[in-house]
Steps between C-alpha positions, in 0.01 A plus 500: 500500500240353260212720393147418606228427248348844566835672435545305175149599390578865579817483287305331219238777516780757478637328187148485350450869576823592323407289198151657494667842461610362163879529504663553161784258584633262763869441571633209703808542717715277716578720799701246699794670670357853477481676838157625609622861484593463132170329426324798659702733273386298199137522617528878542650545154232283345226703666634811324477311169141386567610152597471273801717219631334212681667211679298185570526124470517361149195281564286805588608678182436185297151450641392860432663505155306186404176663617572809290609304191864610512711231339800520733596242759720671761577159654723421201714809567816467709566677829283722716254660261369854521258639241503856373173644371529788248190720495645781287750476218647148518822620336565742787442227757727255316768772468491560873531127570790469256685798652446366851616155386824649362555672832424187706648200325328252731157599362407270212237576243316175423274626222191702428139468392336758276192489277454126551860409408794377709830682444845367587742711709680601178175615343411699813845663478424593137166651607685699768728647233206650307434872510210619720150484348468879436830499307393198292167668422679822396728299270196331346326833440821638347525199268141545387532878457831491308365383162209745527728797562719391206195487273392846614850633430490359145156648435607840636808494278283450191270788597796728576651415162174584326474833686861585407430430130183709510676793671781494239246480217314800645816708518 
């Protein structure tokens, strides 16, 4: 049954509201052939990862995306399009989508949009393979701290050597 103009406006407002919350990434899926129960499982898993899945007509997405300056045209994507909004760590959301996709082969990842750039399905898969943000930050801090601790070790060695020489000279 076709949606009324008021229903379409309500869906558009919902999309605008989600975009106003400033999602860190968008992922586009073709969910054709996925049972409603499995789609509900995906929604539940995404909620735990600070994400949200929204199903609407491509034209509604396109209209709101144009208003918001998002350079993606969902009408060019194949199949029945659902959009995933990531409000937390986008890597965690993409990981969940990738794991769910492996489990349900009929779910197709069409691409993603992050920081003003469009990413192909292969690039989204690469993003999903990244370590979580806290791990990446810890690795960065370790990389920065490593040369400093080496320098401190060298300086301490010089001082220890001097103290050893002085102690032997005293004796």
